[in-house]
BARO-803189 format. One line per field, with one value per residue (C-alpha): x, y negated, z; residue in one letter; residue number from 1. Coordinates in steps of 0.02 Angstrom, whole numbers, plus 50000, padded with zeros to 5 digits. Each point is the difference from the previous one (the first is absolute). Last residue first. Layout:
N
X [X_...]
Y [Y_...]
Z [Z_...]
rest [A_...]
nr [NUM_...]
REM end
This chain:
382
X [45434_49886_49979_49885_50058_50163_50101_49858_49999_50095_49872_49860_50074_49857_49949_49904_49940_50085_49908_49843_49846_49875_49983_50106_50136_50034_50080_50186_50079_50187_50087_50175_50050_49991_49837_50016_50065_49917_49834_50012_50019_49854_49890_50048_49974_49830_49950_50061_49902_49842_50016_50040_49864_49990_50158_50091_49949_50083_50150_50016_50002_50128_50108_49990_50053_50144_50052_49992_50100_50130_50003_50019_50139_50091_49982_50055_50150_50044_49986_50112_50125_49997_50022_50145_50083_49980_50070_50151_50025_49987_50123_50120_49983_50021_50160_50073_50001_50061_50124_50067_50014_50091_50118_50033_50030_50121_50089_50020_50062_50127_50053_50022_50103_50107_50025_50053_50124_50071_50013_50091_50126_50030_50018_50138_50153_49897_49934_49817_49868_49863_49949_49898_49916_49898_49968_49860_49940_50121_49957_50148_49986_50160_49933_50135_49870_49889_50143_50021_49814_49985_50147_49926_49831_50079_50113_49852_49896_50137_50058_49832_49994_50169_49953_49949_50148_50177_49972_49923_50151_50118_49928_49935_50047_50160_49902_49887_50145_50101_49850_49976_50185_50007_49842_50059_50166_49913_49873_50140_50098_49845_49966_50175_50011_49841_49894_49990_49925_49915_49928_49935_49909_49887_49822_50052_50118_50141_49996_50051_50024_50128_50083_50069_50149_50034_50147_49975_50134_49961_50011_49825_49933_50063_50158_49990_50095_49911_50087_50184_49955_49964_49955_50022_49842_49834_49883_49834_49841_49968_49870_50093_50012_50148_49948_50041_50050_50185_50024_50006_50171_50032_49931_50124_49979_49974_49881_49909_49915_49859_49914_49819_49957_49851_50097_50110_50082_50024_50110_49968_50110_49983_50109_50135_49897_49816_49864_49875_49852_49894_49926_49937_50029_50002_50105_50098_50044_50131_50159_50153_50139_49980_49817_49964_49843_49979_49910_49905_50012_49904_49883_50148_50033_50014_50100_49971_50144_50064_49863_50088_50164_49909_49916_50167_50080_49853_50013_50189_49974_49865_50117_50138_49880_49957_50184_50045_49988_50012_50076_49953_50100_50127_50126_49991_50036_50157_50064_49972_50093_50147_50016_49992_50139_50110_49981_50047_50172_50070_50167_50163_50106_50181_50140_50120_50032_50098_49862_49858_49967_49844_49815_50017_50093_50100_50159_49955_49901_49860_49876_50030_49966_50176_49997_49858_49825_49920_49862_49824_49935_49895_50158_49996_50069_49919]
Y [43528_50065_50183_50151_50029_49909_50153_50053_49840_50073_50142_49873_49944_49879_50008_49865_50061_49932_49978_49949_50103_49990_50188_49998_49911_50160_49943_50013_50070_49978_50136_50017_50185_50137_50086_49963_50170_50114_49910_49994_50189_50027_49886_50084_50175_49951_49926_50156_50111_49900_50011_50188_50059_50192_50037_49868_50082_50163_49905_49915_50168_50068_49847_50023_50184_49948_49865_50124_50127_49870_49947_50182_50031_49844_50043_50180_49944_49869_50129_50122_49864_49950_50183_50022_49843_50057_50173_49919_49889_50152_50098_49855_49988_50189_49991_49853_50073_50177_49929_49882_50145_50104_49858_49979_50187_49999_49851_50092_50159_49904_49904_50166_50067_49844_50016_50182_49952_49863_50122_50122_49867_49953_50184_50033_50016_50046_50160_50003_49992_50114_49965_50078_50144_50079_50188_50064_50149_50138_50160_50107_50186_50036_50142_49951_50004_49892_49876_49993_49973_49869_49904_50000_49937_49862_49945_49987_49908_49868_49983_49944_49840_49947_50040_49824_49891_50053_50183_49951_49895_50138_50133_50161_50185_49978_49902_50150_50123_49884_49976_50188_50029_49862_50061_50182_49953_49894_50135_50129_49887_49982_50190_50060_50191_50030_50157_50022_49848_49914_50163_50039_49833_50056_49937_49846_49949_49903_49817_49884_49817_49974_49831_49922_49907_50007_49910_50032_50041_50000_50146_49981_50143_49919_50042_49979_49896_50018_50150_49964_49816_50023_49828_49942_49933_49936_50066_49911_50103_50048_50138_50120_49866_50019_49966_49840_50002_49983_49933_50133_50062_49939_50101_50095_49977_50095_50132_49977_50147_49965_50126_49996_50093_50116_50165_49970_50173_50104_50156_50133_50142_50184_50139_49896_49905_50001_50103_49881_49909_49849_49847_49866_49950_50142_50157_50081_50182_50136_49930_50107_49937_50142_49952_49825_49897_49841_49857_49863_49819_49835_50046_50067_50186_50066_50150_50160_50126_49958_50110_50155_49956_49967_50170_50087_49917_50051_50178_50007_49935_50129_50137_49939_50003_50180_50050_49934_49839_50064_49840_49845_49956_49858_50085_50163_49907_49922_50168_50079_49858_50017_50185_49969_49871_50111_50143_49885_49958_49864_50044_49955_49853_50050_50010_50093_49959_50157_50067_49879_49842_50064_49993_50129_50126_49942_50102_50135_50109_49948_50128_49944_50152_50007_49814_50015_49953_49844_50005_50067_50144_50068_50021_49960_50102_50167]
Z [46575_50136_50043_49973_49823_49965_49945_49881_49903_49854_49991_49963_49837_49955_49823_49904_49830_49848_49836_50087_49968_49860_49972_49844_50098_50101_50159_50021_50160_50026_50098_50071_49995_50135_49952_49816_49944_50128_49987_49813_49996_50117_49896_49837_50071_50063_49834_49907_50119_49977_49814_49994_50119_50016_49901_50098_50164_49945_49940_50169_50088_49877_50026_50187_49983_49889_50122_50144_49902_49964_50183_50056_49875_50055_50185_49977_49901_50126_50141_49908_49966_50184_50053_49880_50063_50181_49960_49920_50152_50116_49895_50005_50190_50018_49895_50095_50177_49963_49878_50133_50124_49869_49967_50187_50020_49854_50073_50166_49916_49900_50155_50093_49856_50003_50188_49980_49864_50108_50146_49889_49952_50182_50054_49874_50113_50153_49922_49950_50136_50067_50179_50140_49908_50139_49987_50110_50101_49949_50095_50056_50041_49903_49893_49872_49860_50110_50018_49811_49969_50138_49930_49824_50062_50105_49858_49880_50130_50026_49819_49931_50102_49933_49820_49946_50044_50050_49957_49834_49956_50058_49888_50077_49999_50101_50130_50029_50015_50111_50115_50017_50040_50129_50085_49998_50081_50132_50041_50014_50119_50109_49992_50052_49997_49901_50012_50190_50087_49854_49936_50175_50002_49856_50026_50097_49856_50082_49954_49860_49955_49861_49971_49843_49930_49813_49919_49815_49872_49815_49879_49925_50109_50159_50099_50188_50129_50169_50079_49967_50019_50186_50066_50179_50083_49941_49867_50028_49977_50181_49994_50115_50135_50117_50177_50092_50183_49960_49825_49867_49938_49824_49857_49896_49814_49838_50067_50164_50087_50122_50113_50054_50159_49986_49995_50151_50007_50157_49990_50132_50064_50044_50067_50086_50041_50041_49915_49925_50073_49956_50086_49880_49820_49872_49995_49860_49966_50023_49922_50037_50115_50125_50010_49933_50024_49897_50086_49909_50055_49996_50143_50102_50026_50176_50063_50097_49989_50174_50069_49930_50089_50162_49985_49964_50152_50106_49936_50033_50176_50030_49938_50116_50144_49961_49985_50171_50100_50180_50061_49902_49846_50009_50117_49903_49838_50076_50061_49829_49914_50122_49961_49813_50009_50109_49877_49857_50073_49886_49915_50092_49940_49964_50132_49885_49819_49957_49893_49975_50097_50081_49955_49858_50110_50153_49978_50126_49885_49884_50065_50182_50108_50070_50036_50119_49952_50071_50131_49990_50105_49858_49897_49814_49854_50052]
rest [K_R_G_G_Q_F_P_A_F_S_P_L_P_V_F_P_A_V_S_A_G_G_K_S_P_D_D_L_I_V_K_E_A_G_G_L_V_R_E_M_T_E_I_Y_L_R_Q_R_T_L_A_P_A_N_K_Y_Q_E_Y_I_K_E_F_R_A_A_Q_G_R_A_E_A_V_T_Q_E_R_Y_A_E_A_K_Q_L_I_E_A_A_A_G_R_A_E_P_V_V_R_N_A_Y_A_E_A_E_N_G_L_R_Q_L_D_Q_Q_A_A_T_V_D_R_F_A_A_I_V_S_Q_P_P_D_V_S_L_L_L_V_Q_L_V_M_V_G_S_H_Y_D_D_L_V_K_Q_M_L_A_Q_C_A_P_E_I_L_K_R_D_A_T_L_I_K_Q_I_Q_S_Q_G_V_I_E_R_M_A_S_E_A_V_A_K_V_T_L_P_P_N_A_V_N_F_A_Y_D_E_P_K_A_P_D_I_Q_W_V_V_R_F_K_V_D_A_I_N_E_D_G_T_L_M_L_S_E_E_P_A_E_P_G_R_A_V_V_N_G_P_A_R_R_R_G_E_V_P_A_E_E_R_F_G_V_D_T_V_N_R_D_T_V_A_L_K_I_V_S_G_I_P_A_P_L_N_Y_N_L_G_A_Q_T_K_G_R_Y_K_G_F_I_L_N_L_G_I_E_N_P_G_V_T_Y_F_G_S_L_L_W_A_L_L_T_L_L_V_L_I_A_L_G_R_G_G_F_G_S_P_L_I_Q_Q_L_G_E_Q_S_R_R_L_L_E_E_L_D_P_P_Q_Q_G_G_G_G_G_P_G_Q_G_W_P_G_G_Q_Q_G_W_P_N_N_N_Q_N_R_P_G_G_Q_D_S_W_P_M]
nr [382_381_380_379_378_377_376_375_374_373_372_371_370_369_368_367_366_365_364_363_362_361_360_359_358_357_356_355_354_353_352_351_350_349_348_347_346_345_344_343_342_341_340_339_338_337_336_335_334_333_332_331_330_329_328_327_326_325_324_323_322_321_320_319_318_317_316_315_314_313_312_311_310_309_308_307_306_305_304_303_302_301_300_299_298_297_296_295_294_293_292_291_290_289_288_287_286_285_284_283_282_281_280_279_278_277_276_275_274_273_272_271_270_269_268_267_266_265_264_263_262_261_260_259_258_257_256_255_254_253_252_251_250_249_248_247_246_245_244_243_242_241_240_239_238_237_236_235_234_233_232_231_230_229_228_227_226_225_224_223_222_221_220_219_218_217_216_215_214_213_212_211_210_209_208_207_206_205_204_203_202_201_200_199_198_197_196_195_194_193_192_191_190_189_188_187_186_185_184_183_182_181_180_179_178_177_176_175_174_173_172_171_170_169_168_167_166_165_164_163_162_161_160_159_158_157_156_155_154_153_152_151_150_149_148_147_146_145_144_143_142_141_140_139_138_137_136_135_134_133_132_131_130_129_128_127_126_125_124_123_122_121_120_119_118_117_116_115_114_113_112_111_110_109_108_107_106_105_104_103_102_101_100_99_98_97_96_95_94_93_92_91_90_89_88_87_86_85_84_83_82_81_80_79_78_77_76_75_74_73_72_71_70_69_68_67_66_65_64_63_62_61_60_59_58_57_56_55_54_53_52_51_50_49_48_47_46_45_44_43_42_41_40_39_38_37_36_35_34_33_32_31_30_29_28_27_26_25_24_23_22_21_20_19_18_17_16_15_14_13_12_11_10_9_8_7_6_5_4_3_2_1]
REM end
């Protein structure tokens, strides 16, 4: 038996390494080397200390109860809570066994089981082309901030367009863990934030490489964001990354610094062209209806004149027919009446001189008082 129940060091004759000190000594010929630790003495002292702690008479049954209590405490340590914004992933011996929702849950404690908690409702922000400055203390970083501040990263932002120009594109990606597939986020990708950034840069380069720089700077800016978001989501789904892209914000699209002034002049000219076109269209929309309204008014007046003239002509014809019918009944009387009416219309407004018929013995000139000329003085004194 290698150890003595009575404790104490072995004598030199029982030393397996001989009298030269063995592995703790100075080697052969060293003399006076350090002696190895006495394990029997250590075990004896440990037993005496345990007997002093445990009550007297503590035997095998008490030891079993102690083991059971220890096992129960170990099992109870497996309870854990999941926050309202989290999902828990249960692992048994490092293998995924299921996910748990918010609240109190249980899994076998370590070293058998473990739990990974993921904040699935928190929104994460990935910036491409620049590094945002550290937020001021007490102020949270807003995912929707559309101003690119901080050090630039030209190795990320400079992209080649389809017409072989260079565009400086800075954008932001807002994403979160997919609540339906948090296990993919935890186990399928080694570094999800870095993967999201690499996929975002690749997707944006592909879209920019298929477009012309003038369209990117003007009309196609609003089309790039949804196209990049859709392409990113497709690639991340193919990776089974468990990432859900919420929004892509295109912060700035500029040409390189050496030619930015010329591009801005071109952009301003295009905006002026569009503005003048809108003004011309507005003028046409105002003038054309006015001209159409004037034309319609002229046509309506002509139509009314025609209807009036035709109606008057028909009235005159009908009157003539009525007069002709009366003329056939009394020709002489009708001729006299027509003569009198005609003279009345002709001489109604002329100066008149009345001559008496000399054959009837009257004066040659009959006195005539122009009574209408005195009309203003009727009822007053001259």
